[in-house]
Predicted model as a PDB file, atoms N, CA, C, CB and O in Angstrom, pLDDT in the B-factor column:
MODEL        1                                                                  
ATOM      1  N   MET A   1       0.161 253.799 -42.304  1.00 93.00           N  
ATOM      2  CA  MET A   1      -0.951 253.017 -41.807  1.00 93.00           C  
ATOM      3  C   MET A   1      -1.376 251.965 -42.830  1.00 93.00           C  
ATOM      4  CB  MET A   1      -2.125 253.929 -41.459  1.00 93.00           C  
ATOM      5  O   MET A   1      -1.727 250.839 -42.478  1.00 93.00           O  
ATOM      6  N   PHE A   2      -1.337 252.352 -44.088  1.00 94.00           N  
ATOM      7  CA  PHE A   2      -1.713 251.407 -45.131  1.00 94.00           C  
ATOM      8  C   PHE A   2      -0.747 250.217 -45.162  1.00 94.00           C  
ATOM      9  CB  PHE A   2      -1.743 252.108 -46.500  1.00 94.00           C  
ATOM     10  O   PHE A   2      -1.168 249.071 -45.320  1.00 94.00           O  
ATOM     11  N   LEU A   3       0.555 250.502 -45.008  1.00 95.00           N  
ATOM     12  CA  LEU A   3       1.556 249.436 -45.005  1.00 95.00           C  
ATOM     13  C   LEU A   3       1.374 248.518 -43.797  1.00 95.00           C  
ATOM     14  CB  LEU A   3       2.972 250.032 -45.007  1.00 95.00           C  
ATOM     15  O   LEU A   3       1.475 247.297 -43.918  1.00 95.00           O  
ATOM     16  N   LEU A   4       1.110 249.101 -42.652  1.00 95.00           N  
ATOM     17  CA  LEU A   4       0.889 248.309 -41.449  1.00 95.00           C  
ATOM     18  C   LEU A   4      -0.324 247.406 -41.601  1.00 95.00           C  
ATOM     19  CB  LEU A   4       0.716 249.218 -40.240  1.00 95.00           C  
ATOM     20  O   LEU A   4      -0.270 246.231 -41.237  1.00 95.00           O  
ATOM     21  N   ALA A   5      -1.399 247.930 -42.126  1.00 95.00           N  
ATOM     22  CA  ALA A   5      -2.605 247.130 -42.323  1.00 95.00           C  
ATOM     23  C   ALA A   5      -2.368 246.018 -43.335  1.00 95.00           C  
ATOM     24  CB  ALA A   5      -3.762 248.016 -42.780  1.00 95.00           C  
ATOM     25  O   ALA A   5      -2.863 244.904 -43.159  1.00 95.00           O  
ATOM     26  N   THR A   6      -1.620 246.306 -44.389  1.00 96.00           N  
ATOM     27  CA  THR A   6      -1.332 245.302 -45.412  1.00 96.00           C  
ATOM     28  C   THR A   6      -0.499 244.164 -44.841  1.00 96.00           C  
ATOM     29  CB  THR A   6      -0.607 245.940 -46.598  1.00 96.00           C  
ATOM     30  O   THR A   6      -0.796 242.993 -45.075  1.00 96.00           O  
ATOM     31  N   VAL A   7       0.535 244.505 -44.099  1.00 96.00           N  
ATOM     32  CA  VAL A   7       1.399 243.476 -43.505  1.00 96.00           C  
ATOM     33  C   VAL A   7       0.621 242.646 -42.490  1.00 96.00           C  
ATOM     34  CB  VAL A   7       2.632 244.120 -42.833  1.00 96.00           C  
ATOM     35  O   VAL A   7       0.785 241.428 -42.428  1.00 96.00           O  
ATOM     36  N   THR A   8      -0.219 243.296 -41.697  1.00 96.00           N  
ATOM     37  CA  THR A   8      -1.024 242.574 -40.704  1.00 96.00           C  
ATOM     38  C   THR A   8      -1.976 241.600 -41.380  1.00 96.00           C  
ATOM     39  CB  THR A   8      -1.815 243.559 -39.832  1.00 96.00           C  
ATOM     40  O   THR A   8      -2.093 240.454 -40.943  1.00 96.00           O  
ATOM     41  N   LEU A   9      -2.648 242.023 -42.420  1.00 96.00           N  
ATOM     42  CA  LEU A   9      -3.570 241.132 -43.117  1.00 96.00           C  
ATOM     43  C   LEU A   9      -2.845 239.980 -43.794  1.00 96.00           C  
ATOM     44  CB  LEU A   9      -4.369 241.906 -44.143  1.00 96.00           C  
ATOM     45  O   LEU A   9      -3.335 238.850 -43.777  1.00 96.00           O  
ATOM     46  N   CYS A  10      -1.688 240.245 -44.390  1.00 97.00           N  
ATOM     47  CA  CYS A  10      -0.921 239.174 -45.043  1.00 97.00           C  
ATOM     48  C   CYS A  10      -0.436 238.147 -44.022  1.00 97.00           C  
ATOM     49  CB  CYS A  10       0.281 239.762 -45.809  1.00 97.00           C  
ATOM     50  O   CYS A  10      -0.526 236.942 -44.255  1.00 97.00           O  
ATOM     51  N   CYS A  11       0.072 238.624 -42.900  1.00 96.00           N  
ATOM     52  CA  CYS A  11       0.543 237.694 -41.864  1.00 96.00           C  
ATOM     53  C   CYS A  11      -0.618 236.893 -41.280  1.00 96.00           C  
ATOM     54  CB  CYS A  11       1.271 238.459 -40.743  1.00 96.00           C  
ATOM     55  O   CYS A  11      -0.476 235.703 -41.000  1.00 96.00           O  
ATOM     56  N   GLY A  12      -1.750 237.535 -41.099  1.00 96.00           N  
ATOM     57  CA  GLY A  12      -2.923 236.827 -40.609  1.00 96.00           C  
ATOM     58  C   GLY A  12      -3.400 235.767 -41.582  1.00 96.00           C  
ATOM     59  O   GLY A  12      -3.806 234.679 -41.173  1.00 96.00           O  
ATOM     60  N   ALA A  13      -3.354 236.083 -42.876  1.00 96.00           N  
ATOM     61  CA  ALA A  13      -3.764 235.104 -43.888  1.00 96.00           C  
ATOM     62  C   ALA A  13      -2.816 233.918 -43.923  1.00 96.00           C  
ATOM     63  CB  ALA A  13      -3.829 235.756 -45.270  1.00 96.00           C  
ATOM     64  O   ALA A  13      -3.260 232.775 -44.038  1.00 96.00           O  
ATOM     65  N   VAL A  14      -1.518 234.172 -43.824  1.00 94.00           N  
ATOM     66  CA  VAL A  14      -0.541 233.076 -43.824  1.00 94.00           C  
ATOM     67  C   VAL A  14      -0.724 232.210 -42.578  1.00 94.00           C  
ATOM     68  CB  VAL A  14       0.909 233.631 -43.888  1.00 94.00           C  
ATOM     69  O   VAL A  14      -0.713 230.983 -42.679  1.00 94.00           O  
ATOM     70  N   ALA A  15      -0.892 232.827 -41.404  1.00 93.00           N  
ATOM     71  CA  ALA A  15      -1.070 232.064 -40.165  1.00 93.00           C  
ATOM     72  C   ALA A  15      -2.362 231.252 -40.208  1.00 93.00           C  
ATOM     73  CB  ALA A  15      -1.079 233.007 -38.947  1.00 93.00           C  
ATOM     74  O   ALA A  15      -2.383 230.108 -39.754  1.00 93.00           O  
ATOM     75  N   GLY A  16      -3.425 231.817 -40.739  1.00 92.00           N  
ATOM     76  CA  GLY A  16      -4.678 231.089 -40.841  1.00 92.00           C  
ATOM     77  C   GLY A  16      -4.585 229.910 -41.795  1.00 92.00           C  
ATOM     78  O   GLY A  16      -5.149 228.850 -41.525  1.00 92.00           O  
ATOM     79  N   THR A  17      -3.878 230.083 -42.914  1.00 92.00           N  
ATOM     80  CA  THR A  17      -3.705 228.993 -43.872  1.00 92.00           C  
ATOM     81  C   THR A  17      -2.899 227.859 -43.260  1.00 92.00           C  
ATOM     82  CB  THR A  17      -3.021 229.498 -45.145  1.00 92.00           C  
ATOM     83  O   THR A  17      -3.242 226.688 -43.425  1.00 92.00           O  
ATOM     84  N   VAL A  18      -1.838 228.199 -42.562  1.00 89.00           N  
ATOM     85  CA  VAL A  18      -1.012 227.167 -41.916  1.00 89.00           C  
ATOM     86  C   VAL A  18      -1.817 226.445 -40.845  1.00 89.00           C  
ATOM     87  CB  VAL A  18       0.265 227.790 -41.298  1.00 89.00           C  
ATOM     88  O   VAL A  18      -1.696 225.228 -40.703  1.00 89.00           O  
ATOM     89  N   ALA A  19      -2.635 227.171 -40.089  1.00 87.00           N  
ATOM     90  CA  ALA A  19      -3.441 226.547 -39.040  1.00 87.00           C  
ATOM     91  C   ALA A  19      -4.478 225.595 -39.622  1.00 87.00           C  
ATOM     92  CB  ALA A  19      -4.132 227.615 -38.200  1.00 87.00           C  
ATOM     93  O   ALA A  19      -4.829 224.603 -38.982  1.00 87.00           O  
ATOM     94  N   LEU A  20      -4.972 225.878 -40.818  1.00 88.00           N  
ATOM     95  CA  LEU A  20      -5.956 224.988 -41.431  1.00 88.00           C  
ATOM     96  C   LEU A  20      -5.344 223.656 -41.856  1.00 88.00           C  
ATOM     97  CB  LEU A  20      -6.591 225.664 -42.629  1.00 88.00           C  
ATOM     98  O   LEU A  20      -5.993 222.616 -41.746  1.00 88.00           O  
ATOM     99  N   PHE A  21      -4.113 223.677 -42.336  1.00 87.00           N  
ATOM    100  CA  PHE A  21      -3.495 222.459 -42.851  1.00 87.00           C  
ATOM    101  C   PHE A  21      -2.689 221.695 -41.809  1.00 87.00           C  
ATOM    102  CB  PHE A  21      -2.611 222.797 -44.004  1.00 87.00           C  
ATOM    103  O   PHE A  21      -2.270 220.567 -42.070  1.00 87.00           O  
ATOM    104  N   GLU A  22      -2.466 222.271 -40.656  1.00 80.00           N  
ATOM    105  CA  GLU A  22      -1.698 221.588 -39.611  1.00 80.00           C  
ATOM    106  C   GLU A  22      -2.636 220.668 -38.836  1.00 80.00           C  
ATOM    107  CB  GLU A  22      -1.005 222.614 -38.652  1.00 80.00           C  
ATOM    108  O   GLU A  22      -3.711 221.099 -38.418  1.00 80.00           O  
ATOM    109  N   PRO A  23      -2.243 219.399 -38.636  1.00 75.00           N  
ATOM    110  CA  PRO A  23      -3.116 218.490 -37.885  1.00 75.00           C  
ATOM    111  C   PRO A  23      -3.214 218.918 -36.424  1.00 75.00           C  
ATOM    112  CB  PRO A  23      -2.598 217.042 -37.978  1.00 75.00           C  
ATOM    113  O   PRO A  23      -2.266 219.462 -35.857  1.00 75.00           O  
ATOM    114  N   ALA A  24      -4.355 218.668 -35.839  1.00 69.00           N  
ATOM    115  CA  ALA A  24      -4.574 219.044 -34.442  1.00 69.00           C  
ATOM    116  C   ALA A  24      -3.717 218.156 -33.545  1.00 69.00           C  
ATOM    117  CB  ALA A  24      -6.081 218.925 -34.059  1.00 69.00           C  
ATOM    118  O   ALA A  24      -3.710 216.938 -33.722  1.00 69.00           O  
ATOM    119  N   PRO A  25      -2.993 218.738 -32.587  1.00 67.00           N  
ATOM    120  CA  PRO A  25      -2.157 217.921 -31.701  1.00 67.00           C  
ATOM    121  C   PRO A  25      -3.012 217.119 -30.735  1.00 67.00           C  
ATOM    122  CB  PRO A  25      -1.175 218.803 -30.921  1.00 67.00           C  
ATOM    123  O   PRO A  25      -3.902 217.654 -30.074  1.00 67.00           O  
ATOM    124  N   SER A  26      -2.730 215.842 -30.667  1.00 64.00           N  
ATOM    125  CA  SER A  26      -3.443 214.990 -29.720  1.00 64.00           C  
ATOM    126  C   SER A  26      -2.468 214.564 -28.638  1.00 64.00           C  
ATOM    127  CB  SER A  26      -4.072 213.748 -30.429  1.00 64.00           C  
ATOM    128  O   SER A  26      -1.307 214.285 -28.934  1.00 64.00           O  
ATOM    129  N   PRO A  27      -2.915 214.510 -27.391  1.00 57.00           N  
ATOM    130  CA  PRO A  27      -2.002 214.122 -26.312  1.00 57.00           C  
ATOM    131  C   PRO A  27      -1.585 212.663 -26.446  1.00 57.00           C  
ATOM    132  CB  PRO A  27      -2.655 214.357 -24.945  1.00 57.00           C  
ATOM    133  O   PRO A  27      -2.366 211.815 -26.876  1.00 57.00           O  
ATOM    134  N   ASP A  28      -0.347 212.390 -26.071  1.00 59.00           N  
ATOM    135  CA  ASP A  28       0.166 211.024 -26.118  1.00 59.00           C  
ATOM    136  C   ASP A  28      -0.575 210.168 -25.096  1.00 59.00           C  
ATOM    137  CB  ASP A  28       1.697 210.996 -25.851  1.00 59.00           C  
ATOM    138  O   ASP A  28      -1.007 210.678 -24.062  1.00 59.00           O  
ATOM    139  N   PRO A  29      -0.730 208.865 -25.374  1.00 60.00           N  
ATOM    140  CA  PRO A  29      -1.387 207.995 -24.387  1.00 60.00           C  
ATOM    141  C   PRO A  29      -0.636 207.949 -23.060  1.00 60.00           C  
ATOM    142  CB  PRO A  29      -1.521 206.586 -24.943  1.00 60.00           C  
ATOM    143  O   PRO A  29      -1.257 207.829 -22.004  1.00 60.00           O  
ATOM    144  N   ALA A  30       0.707 208.043 -23.101  1.00 58.00           N  
ATOM    145  CA  ALA A  30       1.469 208.014 -21.859  1.00 58.00           C  
ATOM    146  C   ALA A  30       1.172 209.247 -21.008  1.00 58.00           C  
ATOM    147  CB  ALA A  30       2.971 207.923 -22.157  1.00 58.00           C  
ATOM    148  O   ALA A  30       1.113 209.152 -19.782  1.00 58.00           O  
ATOM    149  N   LYS A  31       0.988 210.386 -21.639  1.00 60.00           N  
ATOM    150  CA  LYS A  31       0.663 211.601 -20.892  1.00 60.00           C  
ATOM    151  C   LYS A  31      -0.733 211.507 -20.295  1.00 60.00           C  
ATOM    152  CB  LYS A  31       0.770 212.836 -21.795  1.00 60.00           C  
ATOM    153  O   LYS A  31      -0.965 212.003 -19.193  1.00 60.00           O  
ATOM    154  N   GLN A  32      -1.667 210.879 -21.006  1.00 59.00           N  
ATOM    155  CA  GLN A  32      -3.011 210.733 -20.476  1.00 59.00           C  
ATOM    156  C   GLN A  32      -3.002 209.844 -19.245  1.00 59.00           C  
ATOM    157  CB  GLN A  32      -3.949 210.164 -21.539  1.00 59.00           C  
ATOM    158  O   GLN A  32      -3.707 210.124 -18.275  1.00 59.00           O  
ATOM    159  N   VAL A  33      -2.219 208.782 -19.270  1.00 61.00           N  
ATOM    160  CA  VAL A  33      -2.128 207.890 -18.114  1.00 61.00           C  
ATOM    161  C   VAL A  33      -1.473 208.624 -16.953  1.00 61.00           C  
ATOM    162  CB  VAL A  33      -1.331 206.608 -18.465  1.00 61.00           C  
ATOM    163  O   VAL A  33      -1.904 208.484 -15.808  1.00 61.00           O  
ATOM    164  N   ALA A  34      -0.437 209.406 -17.239  1.00 57.00           N  
ATOM    165  CA  ALA A  34       0.247 210.128 -16.179  1.00 57.00           C  
ATOM    166  C   ALA A  34      -0.668 211.173 -15.550  1.00 57.00           C  
ATOM    167  CB  ALA A  34       1.511 210.789 -16.719  1.00 57.00           C  
ATOM    168  O   ALA A  34      -0.561 211.440 -14.354  1.00 57.00           O  
ATOM    169  N   GLN A  35      -1.555 211.761 -16.325  1.00 60.00           N  
ATOM    170  CA  GLN A  35      -2.458 212.756 -15.773  1.00 60.00           C  
ATOM    171  C   GLN A  35      -3.515 212.113 -14.885  1.00 60.00           C  
ATOM    172  CB  GLN A  35      -3.121 213.543 -16.891  1.00 60.00           C  
ATOM    173  O   GLN A  35      -3.990 212.745 -13.941  1.00 60.00           O  
ATOM    174  N   ARG A  36      -3.887 210.885 -15.164  1.00 61.00           N  
ATOM    175  CA  ARG A  36      -4.902 210.216 -14.358  1.00 61.00           C  
ATOM    176  C   ARG A  36      -4.347 209.679 -13.054  1.00 61.00           C  
ATOM    177  CB  ARG A  36      -5.522 209.094 -15.139  1.00 61.00           C  
ATOM    178  O   ARG A  36      -5.086 209.534 -12.080  1.00 61.00           O  
ATOM    179  N   MET A  37      -3.060 209.381 -13.018  1.00 61.00           N  
ATOM    180  CA  MET A  37      -2.467 208.801 -11.818  1.00 61.00           C  
ATOM    181  C   MET A  37      -2.307 209.877 -10.751  1.00 61.00           C  
ATOM    182  CB  MET A  37      -1.103 208.147 -12.138  1.00 61.00           C  
ATOM    183  O   MET A  37      -1.945 211.015 -11.048  1.00 61.00           O  
ATOM    184  N   ALA A  38      -2.583 209.501  -9.510  1.00 62.00           N  
ATOM    185  CA  ALA A  38      -2.433 210.438  -8.402  1.00 62.00           C  
ATOM    186  C   ALA A  38      -0.971 210.489  -7.994  1.00 62.00           C  
ATOM    187  CB  ALA A  38      -3.328 210.035  -7.200  1.00 62.00           C  
ATOM    188  O   ALA A  38      -0.285 209.467  -7.998  1.00 62.00           O  
ATOM    189  N   THR A  39      -0.497 211.660  -7.645  1.00 64.00           N  
ATOM    190  CA  THR A  39       0.887 211.805  -7.210  1.00 64.00           C  
ATOM    191  C   THR A  39       0.917 212.000  -5.704  1.00 64.00           C  
ATOM    192  CB  THR A  39       1.579 212.989  -7.931  1.00 64.00           C  
ATOM    193  O   THR A  39       0.079 212.701  -5.137  1.00 64.00           O  
ATOM    194  N   ASP A  40       1.885 211.375  -5.071  1.00 64.00           N  
ATOM    195  CA  ASP A  40       2.051 211.459  -3.631  1.00 64.00           C  
ATOM    196  C   ASP A  40       3.070 212.550  -3.329  1.00 64.00           C  
ATOM    197  CB  ASP A  40       2.494 210.092  -3.033  1.00 64.00           C  
ATOM    198  O   ASP A  40       4.262 212.376  -3.582  1.00 64.00           O  
ATOM    199  N   VAL A  41       2.610 213.660  -2.796  1.00 64.00           N  
ATOM    200  CA  VAL A  41       3.487 214.797  -2.542  1.00 64.00           C  
ATOM    201  C   VAL A  41       4.419 214.513  -1.374  1.00 64.00           C  
ATOM    202  CB  VAL A  41       2.666 216.054  -2.267  1.00 64.00           C  
ATOM    203  O   VAL A  41       5.539 215.022  -1.339  1.00 64.00           O  
ATOM    204  N   SER A  42       3.971 213.713  -0.425  1.00 66.00           N  
ATOM    205  CA  SER A  42       4.781 213.448   0.762  1.00 66.00           C  
ATOM    206  C   SER A  42       5.914 212.462   0.485  1.00 66.00           C  
ATOM    207  CB  SER A  42       3.902 212.917   1.878  1.00 66.00           C  
ATOM    208  O   SER A  42       6.714 212.189   1.380  1.00 66.00           O  
ATOM    209  N   ALA A  43       6.002 211.926  -0.718  1.00 64.00           N  
ATOM    210  CA  ALA A  43       7.016 210.940  -1.045  1.00 64.00           C  
ATOM    211  C   ALA A  43       8.311 211.573  -1.531  1.00 64.00           C  
ATOM    212  CB  ALA A  43       6.493 209.997  -2.087  1.00 64.00           C  
ATOM    213  O   ALA A  43       9.121 210.898  -2.167  1.00 64.00           O  
ATOM    214  N   GLN A  44       8.525 212.846  -1.249  1.00 63.00           N  
ATOM    215  CA  GLN A  44       9.735 213.526  -1.707  1.00 63.00           C  
ATOM    216  C   GLN A  44      10.921 213.043  -0.877  1.00 63.00           C  
ATOM    217  CB  GLN A  44       9.582 215.077  -1.606  1.00 63.00           C  
ATOM    218  O   GLN A  44      10.940 213.230   0.339  1.00 63.00           O  
ATOM    219  N   LYS A  45      11.899 212.430  -1.516  1.00 70.00           N  
ATOM    220  CA  LYS A  45      13.042 211.849  -0.830  1.00 70.00           C  
ATOM    221  C   LYS A  45      14.260 212.755  -0.853  1.00 70.00           C  
ATOM    222  CB  LYS A  45      13.388 210.527  -1.445  1.00 70.00           C  
ATOM    223  O   LYS A  45      15.138 212.623  -0.001  1.00 70.00           O  
ATOM    224  N   THR A  46      14.334 213.674  -1.810  1.00 73.00           N  
ATOM    225  CA  THR A  46      15.499 214.525  -1.948  1.00 73.00           C  
ATOM    226  C   THR A  46      15.450 215.629  -0.892  1.00 73.00           C  
ATOM    227  CB  THR A  46      15.575 215.124  -3.372  1.00 73.00           C  
ATOM    228  O   THR A  46      14.466 216.365  -0.820  1.00 73.00           O  
ATOM    229  N   PRO A  47      16.499 215.755  -0.069  1.00 76.00           N  
ATOM    230  CA  PRO A  47      16.489 216.828   0.922  1.00 76.00           C  
ATOM    231  C   PRO A  47      16.616 218.191   0.242  1.00 76.00           C  
ATOM    232  CB  PRO A  47      17.627 216.630   1.941  1.00 76.00           C  
ATOM    233  O   PRO A  47      17.266 218.327  -0.795  1.00 76.00           O  
ATOM    234  N   VAL A  48      15.996 219.174   0.835  1.00 76.00           N  
ATOM    235  CA  VAL A  48      15.988 220.518   0.281  1.00 76.00           C  
ATOM    236  C   VAL A  48      16.867 221.404   1.138  1.00 76.00           C  
ATOM    237  CB  VAL A  48      14.550 221.084   0.196  1.00 76.00           C  
ATOM    238  O   VAL A  48      16.770 221.398   2.365  1.00 76.00           O  
ATOM    239  N   ARG A  49      17.730 222.167   0.479  1.00 81.00           N  
ATOM    240  CA  ARG A  49      18.625 223.076   1.188  1.00 81.00           C  
ATOM    241  C   ARG A  49      17.997 224.465   1.215  1.00 81.00           C  
ATOM    242  CB  ARG A  49      20.033 223.115   0.521  1.00 81.00           C  
ATOM    243  O   ARG A  49      17.683 225.032   0.168  1.00 81.00           O  
ATOM    244  N   VAL A  50      17.818 225.006   2.410  1.00 80.00           N  
ATOM    245  CA  VAL A  50      17.244 226.333   2.573  1.00 80.00           C  
ATOM    246  C   VAL A  50      18.385 227.315   2.783  1.00 80.00           C  
ATOM    247  CB  VAL A  50      16.230 226.378   3.763  1.00 80.00           C  
ATOM    248  O   VAL A  50      19.202 227.144   3.687  1.00 80.00           O  
ATOM    249  N   VAL A  51      18.439 228.333   1.954  1.00 86.00           N  
ATOM    250  CA  VAL A  51      19.491 229.336   2.043  1.00 86.00           C  
ATOM    251  C   VAL A  51      18.893 230.622   2.589  1.00 86.00           C  
ATOM    252  CB  VAL A  51      20.159 229.575   0.661  1.00 86.00           C  
ATOM    253  O   VAL A  51      17.877 231.096   2.081  1.00 86.00           O  
ATOM    254  N   GLY A  52      19.504 231.186   3.609  1.00 86.00           N  
ATOM    255  CA  GLY A  52      19.043 232.451   4.165  1.00 86.00           C  
ATOM    256  C   GLY A  52      18.089 232.246   5.314  1.00 86.00           C  
ATOM    257  O   GLY A  52      17.793 231.120   5.714  1.00 86.00           O  
ATOM    258  N   ALA A  53      17.617 233.357   5.834  1.00 85.00           N  
ATOM    259  CA  ALA A  53      16.708 233.319   6.967  1.00 85.00           C  
ATOM    260  C   ALA A  53      15.320 232.880   6.518  1.00 85.00           C  
ATOM    261  CB  ALA A  53      16.643 234.690   7.651  1.00 85.00           C  
ATOM    262  O   ALA A  53      14.906 233.178   5.398  1.00 85.00           O  
ATOM    263  N   PRO A  54      14.601 232.174   7.384  1.00 82.00           N  
ATOM    264  CA  PRO A  54      13.241 231.779   7.014  1.00 82.00           C  
ATOM    265  C   PRO A  54      12.330 232.998   6.908  1.00 82.00           C  
ATOM    266  CB  PRO A  54      12.673 230.783   8.036  1.00 82.00           C  
ATOM    267  O   PRO A  54      12.543 234.007   7.580  1.00 82.00           O  
ATOM    268  N   PHE A  55      11.339 232.891   6.076  1.00 82.00           N  
ATOM    269  CA  PHE A  55      10.416 233.998   5.853  1.00 82.00           C  
ATOM    270  C   PHE A  55       9.473 234.119   7.037  1.00 82.00           C  
ATOM    271  CB  PHE A  55       9.621 233.802   4.543  1.00 82.00           C  
ATOM    272  O   PHE A  55       8.862 233.140   7.465  1.00 82.00           O  
ATOM    273  N   GLU A  56       9.363 235.331   7.559  1.00 84.00           N  
ATOM    274  CA  GLU A  56       8.416 235.616   8.619  1.00 84.00           C  
ATOM    275  C   GLU A  56       7.611 236.838   8.182  1.00 84.00           C  
ATOM    276  CB  GLU A  56       9.141 235.856   9.997  1.00 84.00           C  
ATOM    277  O   GLU A  56       8.193 237.898   7.950  1.00 84.00           O  
ATOM    278  N   PRO A  57       6.307 236.720   8.066  1.00 84.00           N  
ATOM    279  CA  PRO A  57       5.515 237.859   7.610  1.00 84.00           C  
ATOM    280  C   PRO A  57       5.522 238.992   8.648  1.00 84.00           C  
ATOM    281  CB  PRO A  57       4.072 237.417   7.316  1.00 84.00           C  
ATOM    282  O   PRO A  57       5.512 238.745   9.854  1.00 84.00           O  
ATOM    283  N   ASN A  58       5.538 240.198   8.167  1.00 84.00           N  
ATOM    284  CA  ASN A  58       5.523 241.364   9.021  1.00 84.00           C  
ATOM    285  C   ASN A  58       4.078 241.678   9.375  1.00 84.00           C  
ATOM    286  CB  ASN A  58       6.213 242.574   8.336  1.00 84.00           C  
ATOM    287  O   ASN A  58       3.356 242.304   8.598  1.00 84.00           O  
ATOM    288  N   VAL A  59       3.663 241.234  10.563  1.00 87.00           N  
ATOM    289  CA  VAL A  59       2.270 241.441  10.966  1.00 87.00           C  
ATOM    290  C   VAL A  59       2.082 242.805  11.628  1.00 87.00           C  
ATOM    291  CB  VAL A  59       1.821 240.327  11.922  1.00 87.00           C  
ATOM    292  O   VAL A  59       0.951 243.270  11.770  1.00 87.00           O  
ATOM    293  N   ASN A  60       3.171 243.445  12.031  1.00 85.00           N  
ATOM    294  CA  ASN A  60       3.099 244.766  12.633  1.00 85.00           C  
ATOM    295  C   ASN A  60       3.963 245.701  11.790  1.00 85.00           C  
ATOM    296  CB  ASN A  60       3.567 244.744  14.135  1.00 85.00           C  
ATOM    297  O   ASN A  60       5.180 245.718  11.974  1.00 85.00           O  
ATOM    298  N   PRO A  61       3.381 246.482  10.867  1.00 83.00           N  
ATOM    299  CA  PRO A  61       4.160 247.303   9.955  1.00 83.00           C  
ATOM    300  C   PRO A  61       5.009 248.378  10.638  1.00 83.00           C  
ATOM    301  CB  PRO A  61       3.245 247.949   8.985  1.00 83.00           C  
ATOM    302  O   PRO A  61       6.015 248.805  10.072  1.00 83.00           O  
ATOM    303  N   ARG A  62       4.632 248.823  11.834  1.00 84.00           N  
ATOM    304  CA  ARG A  62       5.406 249.866  12.517  1.00 84.00           C  
ATOM    305  C   ARG A  62       6.689 249.327  13.122  1.00 84.00           C  
ATOM    306  CB  ARG A  62       4.570 250.512  13.600  1.00 84.00           C  
ATOM    307  O   ARG A  62       7.617 250.086  13.401  1.00 84.00           O  
ATOM    308  N   GLN A  63       6.742 248.039  13.322  1.00 77.00           N  
ATOM    309  CA  GLN A  63       7.912 247.422  13.934  1.00 77.00           C  
ATOM    310  C   GLN A  63       8.715 246.715  12.864  1.00 77.00           C  
ATOM    311  CB  GLN A  63       7.505 246.438  15.054  1.00 77.00           C  
ATOM    312  O   GLN A  63       8.158 245.982  12.046  1.00 77.00           O  
ATOM    313  N   ARG A  64      10.024 246.928  12.862  1.00 66.00           N  
ATOM    314  CA  ARG A  64      10.868 246.248  11.880  1.00 66.00           C  
ATOM    315  C   ARG A  64      11.582 245.083  12.460  1.00 66.00           C  
ATOM    316  CB  ARG A  64      11.859 247.186  11.299  1.00 66.00           C  
ATOM    317  O   ARG A  64      12.333 244.406  11.757  1.00 66.00           O  
TER     318      ARG A  64                                                      
ENDMDL                                                                          
END                                                                             
């Protein structure tokens, strides 16, 4: 238990020291512009291939 506590405290101290000296990440201006722009979901041009039977929910559990 003593070894586990020692290793945990040492790793925590190293991680905390690194976090103090690492600059805070700031989002790129291009990402900020992309987040503000509205996306048109209906503009999907690529056809989608459906494999297998379509999903139908089982509304009557006694019937398969």
